C-alpha positions as CSV (number, residue, x, y, z in Angstrom):
1,M,17.5,-152.9,-223.3
2,I,15.8,-151.8,-226.4
3,A,12.8,-153.9,-228.4
4,A,13.9,-153.9,-232.1
5,F,11.3,-154.2,-234.9
6,D,11.1,-154.0,-238.4
7,I,7.8,-153.3,-240.2
8,E,7.5,-154.0,-243.8
9,F,4.7,-152.4,-246.2
10,S,4.7,-154.6,-249.3
11,G,3.5,-153.3,-252.4
12,I,4.0,-149.8,-251.3
13,R,5.6,-147.7,-253.7
14,K,9.2,-147.0,-252.9
15,V,9.2,-143.3,-254.3
16,E,6.7,-142.2,-251.8
17,T,7.2,-140.9,-248.1
18,T,4.7,-140.6,-245.2
19,T,4.1,-136.8,-246.4
20,I,2.6,-137.6,-249.5
21,N,1.3,-141.0,-248.6
22,Q,-1.5,-140.6,-245.7
23,P,-1.9,-144.2,-244.9
24,V,1.4,-144.9,-244.4
25,A,1.6,-141.7,-242.4
26,Q,-1.3,-142.8,-240.5
27,A,0.2,-146.2,-239.9
28,I,3.4,-145.1,-238.8
29,I,1.5,-142.8,-236.0
30,G,-0.3,-146.2,-235.0
31,V,2.9,-147.6,-234.7
32,D,3.9,-145.2,-232.2
33,Q,0.7,-144.8,-230.3
34,L,0.5,-148.7,-230.0
35,L,3.6,-149.0,-228.5
36,T,3.5,-146.0,-226.2
37,T,-0.2,-147.0,-224.8
38,G,0.9,-150.4,-224.8
39,S,3.7,-150.1,-222.2
40,R,1.4,-147.6,-220.4
41,A,-1.3,-150.3,-220.4
42,L,1.3,-153.1,-218.8
43,Y,3.1,-150.9,-216.5
44,G,1.6,-147.5,-216.1
45,Y,4.1,-144.7,-215.2
46,L,6.8,-147.0,-214.0
47,V,8.3,-146.3,-217.3
48,D,8.4,-143.5,-219.7
49,P,8.4,-145.1,-223.0
50,E,10.3,-143.6,-226.3
51,V,9.5,-145.1,-229.7
52,D,11.9,-144.2,-232.5
53,V,10.5,-145.1,-236.0
54,R,13.0,-144.7,-238.9
55,R,12.8,-145.3,-242.7
56,N,15.0,-147.4,-243.9
57,P,17.1,-147.1,-246.8
58,D,14.7,-149.7,-249.2
59,E,12.3,-146.8,-248.6
60,A,9.5,-149.8,-248.3
61,S,10.2,-150.6,-244.4
62,Y,10.6,-148.8,-241.2
63,S,13.0,-149.7,-238.2
64,V,11.1,-149.2,-234.9
65,D,12.6,-149.1,-231.4
66,L,11.2,-149.3,-228.1
67,G,13.0,-148.3,-225.2
68,F,11.9,-147.5,-221.3
69,R,13.3,-144.2,-219.2
70,K,13.2,-145.9,-215.8
71,N,11.5,-143.3,-213.1
72,F,13.7,-144.0,-210.1
73,G,10.8,-142.9,-207.6
74,M,8.4,-145.2,-209.2
75,S,10.8,-148.2,-209.4
76,R,11.7,-147.8,-205.7
77,R,7.8,-148.2,-205.1
78,A,7.7,-151.0,-207.2
79,S,10.8,-152.5,-205.4
80,L,9.3,-151.8,-201.8
81,A,5.9,-153.8,-203.1
82,G,7.5,-156.6,-204.2
83,V,5.8,-157.5,-207.3
84,K,8.3,-159.0,-209.4
85,E,6.4,-158.0,-212.6
86,F,7.0,-154.5,-212.0
87,I,10.6,-154.6,-210.9
88,D,12.7,-153.3,-213.6
89,P,10.0,-154.5,-216.5
90,P,12.0,-155.3,-219.6
91,E,10.5,-153.6,-223.1
92,R,10.7,-157.0,-224.8
93,S,7.5,-158.0,-222.8
94,V,5.4,-155.3,-224.8
95,G,6.4,-157.0,-228.2
96,V,5.9,-160.5,-226.7
97,A,2.4,-159.3,-225.7
98,L,1.7,-157.8,-229.0
99,G,2.8,-161.1,-230.6
100,W,6.0,-158.8,-232.4
101,L,8.5,-161.0,-230.6
102,R,8.9,-164.8,-229.6
103,A,8.6,-165.4,-226.2
104,E,11.8,-166.6,-224.4
105,N,10.4,-169.4,-222.4
106,G,8.7,-170.9,-225.9
107,E,5.2,-170.7,-224.1
108,G,2.5,-171.9,-227.0
109,L,0.2,-168.6,-226.5
110,L,-1.1,-166.4,-228.6
111,G,0.4,-162.8,-229.3
112,L,-2.4,-159.9,-229.9
113,F,-2.2,-159.5,-233.5
114,Q,-2.5,-163.2,-234.2
115,L,-5.5,-163.6,-231.7
116,L,-7.2,-160.9,-233.3
117,K,-6.3,-162.6,-236.9
118,A,-7.8,-166.2,-235.1
119,I,-10.8,-164.2,-234.1
120,A,-11.5,-162.8,-237.8
121,G,-13.6,-160.0,-236.5
122,R,-16.0,-162.5,-234.5
123,T,-18.0,-161.4,-231.8
124,V,-15.7,-162.2,-228.3
125,T,-18.5,-164.5,-226.4
126,S,-16.6,-165.1,-223.4
127,V,-13.5,-164.4,-221.4
128,S,-12.1,-166.7,-218.7
129,L,-9.1,-165.4,-216.5
130,G,-7.1,-168.7,-215.3
131,D,-4.3,-168.8,-212.6
132,D,-1.5,-168.5,-215.6
133,D,-3.6,-167.6,-219.0
134,V,-6.5,-166.2,-220.1
135,T,-9.1,-167.9,-222.3
136,V,-10.8,-165.8,-224.9
137,C,-13.7,-167.2,-226.7
138,A,-15.3,-166.5,-229.9
139,G,-18.2,-168.8,-231.1
140,A,-17.2,-172.2,-230.6
141,D,-13.3,-171.5,-230.7
142,S,-11.0,-170.8,-227.9
143,F,-7.8,-169.2,-227.7
144,H,-5.0,-169.1,-224.9
145,V,-3.1,-165.7,-224.3
146,S,-1.0,-164.3,-221.3
147,Y,-2.5,-161.6,-219.1
148,H,-0.4,-159.0,-220.9
149,T,-1.9,-160.0,-224.0
150,Y,-5.4,-159.4,-222.4
151,K,-4.3,-156.4,-221.0
152,L,-3.9,-155.4,-224.5
153,F,-6.7,-157.0,-226.1
154,R,-9.3,-154.8,-224.0
155,H,-7.5,-151.4,-223.8
156,I,-9.3,-149.0,-225.9
157,G,-6.4,-146.9,-226.9
158,V,-4.2,-149.8,-228.1
159,R,-7.1,-151.0,-230.3
160,K,-7.4,-147.8,-231.9
161,A,-3.9,-147.6,-232.5
162,I,-3.9,-150.8,-234.4
163,E,-6.8,-149.7,-236.1
164,L,-4.5,-146.8,-237.4
165,M,-2.0,-149.1,-238.6
166,A,-4.8,-151.2,-240.5
167,R,-5.5,-148.0,-242.4
168,V,-2.4,-148.7,-244.4
169,F,-4.6,-150.6,-246.6
170,K,-6.3,-147.8,-247.6
171,D,-3.6,-147.6,-250.1
172,P,-4.4,-149.5,-252.7
173,T,-0.9,-150.6,-253.4
174,A,-0.3,-151.9,-250.0
175,K,-0.8,-156.0,-250.2
176,E,0.5,-156.7,-246.5
177,L,1.9,-155.3,-243.5
178,V,4.9,-157.5,-241.8
179,I,6.4,-157.2,-238.7
180,R,9.8,-158.7,-238.3
181,D,12.2,-159.2,-235.0
182,R,15.1,-157.4,-236.3
183,T,17.4,-159.3,-234.0
184,T,16.5,-162.7,-236.0
185,G,14.7,-161.6,-239.1
186,E,12.1,-163.6,-238.4
187,A,8.3,-162.3,-239.5
188,L,6.2,-162.9,-236.4
189,A,3.3,-161.2,-237.4
190,S,1.3,-159.8,-240.6
191,V,-1.7,-158.3,-241.6
192,A,-2.9,-159.3,-245.2
193,R,-5.2,-156.7,-247.2
194,D,-8.4,-159.4,-246.8
195,E,-7.5,-159.5,-243.1
196,A,-7.4,-155.4,-242.2
197,S,-10.9,-155.7,-240.7
198,Y,-9.9,-158.1,-238.2
199,F,-7.8,-155.4,-236.8
200,Y,-10.4,-152.5,-236.7
201,M,-11.8,-151.0,-233.0
202,P,-14.9,-152.7,-232.7
203,E,-17.8,-151.2,-231.4
204,I,-18.4,-150.3,-227.6
205,D,-21.5,-152.0,-226.6
206,E,-23.0,-153.4,-223.2
207,V,-21.6,-156.9,-222.4
208,V,-22.3,-159.4,-219.6
209,L,-19.6,-159.5,-216.8
210,I,-21.4,-162.2,-214.6
211,D,-24.0,-164.5,-215.3
212,H,-24.4,-167.1,-212.3
213,V,-26.5,-169.0,-209.9
214,V,-24.7,-168.6,-206.1
215,T,-26.2,-169.7,-202.7
216,Q,-26.9,-166.8,-200.5
217,A,-28.0,-166.3,-197.1
218,L,-30.3,-163.1,-196.6
219,M,-32.1,-161.3,-194.0
220,L,-35.2,-159.7,-194.2
221,P,-34.1,-156.1,-192.8
222,S,-37.5,-155.0,-191.8
223,S,-41.3,-155.8,-191.9
224,S,-41.6,-153.9,-194.9
225,F,-39.3,-155.7,-197.2
226,R,-41.7,-156.3,-200.2
227,D,-42.5,-154.2,-203.0
228,D,-44.7,-156.3,-205.1
229,Q,-42.2,-158.8,-206.6
230,I,-39.1,-156.7,-205.5
231,W,-37.7,-157.5,-202.2
232,T,-35.1,-155.9,-199.9
233,F,-32.8,-158.1,-198.2
234,F,-29.7,-157.5,-196.3
235,D,-26.6,-160.1,-196.6
236,G,-24.6,-158.5,-193.6
237,E,-22.9,-156.3,-195.2
238,Q,-25.3,-154.2,-198.1
239,T,-28.5,-153.9,-199.0
240,V,-29.7,-156.5,-202.1
241,R,-32.9,-155.8,-203.9
242,A,-34.2,-158.8,-205.8
243,R,-37.2,-160.1,-207.8
244,M,-38.9,-162.9,-205.8
245,N,-39.5,-165.7,-208.7
246,D,-39.9,-168.9,-206.3
247,K,-43.9,-169.4,-206.9
248,D,-43.8,-171.9,-204.6
249,F,-42.8,-170.2,-201.9
250,L,-44.6,-167.1,-203.0
251,R,-47.9,-169.2,-202.6
252,V,-47.0,-170.7,-198.9
253,I,-46.4,-167.0,-197.8
254,D,-49.4,-165.4,-199.7
255,N,-51.8,-168.1,-198.3
256,G,-50.6,-167.4,-194.6
257,V,-49.0,-170.7,-194.1
258,F,-46.1,-169.3,-192.6
259,R,-45.1,-165.5,-191.9
260,L,-42.1,-163.6,-192.5
261,N,-40.9,-161.0,-190.0
262,A,-37.7,-158.5,-189.6
263,D,-34.5,-160.6,-188.9
264,D,-35.9,-163.8,-190.8
265,V,-33.1,-165.6,-192.6
266,L,-33.6,-167.2,-196.4
267,I,-31.0,-169.1,-197.7
268,V,-31.7,-168.9,-201.4
269,R,-30.3,-169.6,-204.9
270,M,-29.8,-166.3,-206.3
271,H,-29.3,-165.5,-210.3
272,V,-27.0,-162.7,-210.4
273,R,-26.3,-161.2,-213.9
274,T,-24.3,-157.8,-214.2
275,L,-23.7,-155.7,-217.3
276,Q,-21.2,-153.6,-218.3
277,T,-22.5,-150.6,-220.0
278,V,-21.3,-147.2,-221.4
279,A,-23.0,-145.8,-218.3
280,G,-21.3,-148.3,-215.8
281,L,-22.2,-151.4,-214.0
282,V,-25.9,-152.7,-214.0
283,S,-27.0,-155.9,-211.7
284,D,-29.8,-157.8,-211.7
285,Y,-30.7,-160.0,-208.8
286,E,-33.2,-162.7,-208.7
287,V,-34.3,-165.2,-206.6
288,V,-35.0,-168.4,-208.3
289,K,-35.5,-170.8,-205.2
290,V,-35.7,-170.4,-201.3
291,L,-34.0,-173.5,-200.1
292,D,-34.9,-172.9,-196.0
293,H,-36.7,-170.2,-193.8
294,R,-34.9,-170.0,-190.6
295,K,-36.3,-167.8,-187.6
296,P,-33.8,-166.3,-184.8
297,G,-34.7,-167.3,-181.6
298,K,-36.9,-170.1,-182.8
299,H,-34.5,-172.1,-184.9
300,L,-31.2,-173.5,-183.5
301,P,-28.4,-172.1,-186.0
302,V,-26.9,-174.8,-188.0
303,P,-23.9,-174.6,-190.5
304,G,-24.5,-174.3,-194.4
305,V,-27.9,-175.0,-196.1
């Protein structure tokens, strides 16, 4: 079933066409790219999205249709996997995630266009993935969206396409961009001239993915475990290099009250901070407190801390 939208550019002079109005041409290209890239972001190569954009007789609006050509082989794989979301995905779900169509179950979650308008160009401070939805925080405000909307929100290609659409306001006569559900005629998403910057592609910068303190059991892998403040541990699966910042524990060890040997186990509170940068992931580990020091062969193994 095709998802159908109408896109209006209020204020644009009717006699102009995309061939002589570059801002409108870019916006139409952005619509095509947005629906194509958005479909791929949600369903990968299960579908082959087809976007049809036609200028309406009023010369101020466009009819947009999104259809999926189904890839039989990929559809067969989705059926075998048994994941309901990927079995015969509907075109309508892309429009719902964008906020261009109303959700059939009436759930009160924001679409992407409504989310960008609510954030209003502010920096996103955190994203929390829940069981049924995603919470996006900007300053003191939090907004709830579906996983589909979240996937579009984080997708660079989608965000670049939306910026192309917002470039329609480079035409000084453009006042508002409005997206309507063609079936009902309801206007579900809009961008006013003074809101255009909210829809621009944000600068790509490093972000904090993880910043929390966890309890971990770590083993000293050898007698050469310490290089000044950086200690080398083994957690049973991988090597962990962490800064030792428990000053009391260091004083006890440095003054020879207790000795540390290979295979000793430390139960610690570990501060883990992971950044996603342009170059990749960067993680920092810091032992903030040593809770217990266990010596295999001397101490009974007891559960927990």
